[in-house]
N, C-alpha and C positions, 0 to 999 in steps of 0.2 A: 260635306257635299249636300247639294240641294235635294238629292233623292230623285230628281227627274232623270228618266232613262233616255239614253240616245239609241236604244235598240231599234226603235221604229225607223229611225233614220238609217241605221246600219242595214236593217232588213230591206229597206227600199233600195239601197245600193246593191245588196247581194242578189236581190231578185233581178235587178238590171244586169248584174254580172252574169247570171246564168243564161240570160238571153243574148248577151253580147260578149261572150268569153274572149274572143279575139281582141276586142278593143281594150278590155281590162288588162289582158296580158301585155299589150303595148304600153299602156300607162304605167304599169308596175315596172316594166322594163326601163322606162325613162327614169323612174325614181331610183332604180338600182344604178343606172348609168351616172346620174348626178351625184349619188352618194360616193361612187368609186372615184369620180373625177375630183371631188372636193376633199376626200379624206383617205383615198387609197383602197386597194382591193381586198384587204384583210379584214374580215368581219370581227375578228377578235379585238382589234384596236379601233374599228370604225362602227360606232353605235348606230349611226344613221343607216349604214349598210345592213347591219343586223336586223334593224326594224323593217327595212324594205324586203329582205329575204324572208322574214317571218310572215310579212303580209303576202308575199308571193305564195308561200306554202299554204297559208290558210285559204287562199283562192285557187288552190290546186294547180298552180303553175308547175310543170315538170322540172325536176332538178337539172336536167340537161339544158333546158331553156335558161334557167338562172345562171348556170355556169358559163353558158355561151355569152350572155349579156355582160357578165363580169369580165370575161376575157377580152371581149371586143372593147369595152370601155377602158380597159387597162392599156390597150395598144396605142402606139403613137400615130397609127394611121387613121384613128377615129377623129375626123375633123368636124363633126357636128357641133354647132355653136349654140347650145341650149343654155337657158338661164331660168332660174326660179323667180317668179314675180307673184306677189300677193296683192289682190285687189279687195277693196271694201266698198260696200254700198248698202242701199236700203231697198227692200221689197215693198209690196203693198202695205199700207198702214204702218210704215216705219219698221218693218221686220229687218233686223240687222243681219247682214250676209257677208261672210268672208270667203273669198275664192282663191285657192292656191293653184297656180299654174306652172307648167314647165313649157317654155316656148322658144322657138328659134326665130320668131318674128313678133316683137312686142307690139308693133303697130297693128298687126292683124288681130292679135289677141285682145288688145284694149278695145279695138273697134267692135269686135264680136260681142264682148261683154257689155259694152255700153249699149249696143243695140238690144240685147236681151233685157237689160234692166229697164230701158225706156219702153220697150214694147209691152212689158207685162206689169206696168204700174209702179215702177221703182225708179231709182237713179243711182248711177255709179258715183261713189264719193271719193274723198281724198284719203291718203294714208293716215290712219289713226282715227278716222271718223267713227268707226264702230268697234275697233279692236279693244278699246278700253273696257268694253262690256264683257270680254271673254278672258278666261284664264287657260293657259296651256297645261294640260294634264295627260298622263297616259291612261288609256282605258283598255282593259283586257276583258273581253266578253266570252263567257264559257257556257256551253250547253248544260242546262241543269238536270237533264234526264239521268236518273240513277246516280246522282251526286249527293253525297252527304254534306249538307250546308255547313255544319260545325267543323267537319274535317277540312273542307275547302277554305273556310275562314282561317283556320289554324295554319294551313299550308300557305295561304296568301300572305298572312302577316309574317310568317317565317322568311318568305322570299323578299320582304321589304315593302309590301303594299301599304298604302296609307288609308284606304277606305274600302268598303264592301257593301254592295246593295243587291237585292233580289228583285227581279222584274219580269213578269210574264214567264217565259220558259228559259230564262237565262239568269246568270249571275254576272255582275259587273264589278271588276276589281279596279280601283283607281290607284294610280302610282304617280311618282314624279315622271315628267315627260321623258327624261333621259334614261329612265330605268325600265320603260315599258317592254322593250324587246327582250331584255334579260329575264324579267319576271314572267312574261308570256312564255318564253322558251322553257323556263324552269317548271312552270305548271304543266306545260305540254309533256315534258319528260316524266312528270308524276302521273300521267295517264288521263289528264283532263282534255276534253275536246275544245280547242281554242277556235272560236268563231271569228274573232277579230282581236288584234293587239296593235294599237296605233296611238301615236300622240294626237290628241284631239283638242280643239278649241271649245271649251265648255262655257256657255253663257252664264252670267250671274243672275239674269232674270229672263223670263219668257213672255211672249205675247201670243194671245189667242186671236184667231180671226173668226168673226161671226157671219160676215157677208159672203154669200156663195161666190160672187164674182171675184172677191179678193182671194178666196181659197183656191179658186180655179186658176187665177193668174199666178199665185205663189207656186202652185204645183207645176205650171207651165214654165215658170222661170227656173225652177230647180231642174226640170227635165232638160231644158235647153242648155243649161250650164253643164250638167253631167254628161250630155251627149257630145259636148265640144271636145275635140281631141287634145286640146292644150290644157284642159282643166283636170287637175289631179284630185282635189278635195274641195268640198263645199260644206261650210258650217253656217248655222243660222240659229236664231232664238225663237223660231216659230213653235209654239206649243201645239203639236198636231193632235187631233182627237183620236 
């Protein structure tokens, strides 16, 4: 692993979550719905659903809300026609950006995203234009307060983690993408505070921006994307200071 931490990006998202809790609940609810519709309502056999449930729990979504969404998604009367679409593009100075969406209107979503990229100094690209620069991995982020690093490393490796780093006030455990929910849940049961446990697109290289206008536009692009109701996840290779 390159050693570069995604925690600053995650903190950016979590700060936004605290300010807009209703919106994040809705987005996680859509993830749970899509997971149920694609692979069924049983988290034991549905890894994607386990990941979405763990994400809901780390964002303090009440259990009643989670169960209600699963039940509704399992019912035959749920006629919502959502689909998952991933977009790729470039921000200022060629920053690679991947945007994962869940939408019931792909024309609306594509139009919105194209507008954001154009407005803030980038451009929306074709499928495959930047994804080759990323690898999909599981990332479990743990609060490092009062945590013994050696013991956490031992516990992480026992659960099947493949790498481990320390950054700022957190530890990051890297896993195979398919194992992230199981490993995150196993560590949570061992008493660790899980701040995030998700499959992430990790870039192989990073780009720094030095021009203030480029930095401002990149921040505005990320804010616009994350404010959009259809956008679930945003990954990029900007090396933030």
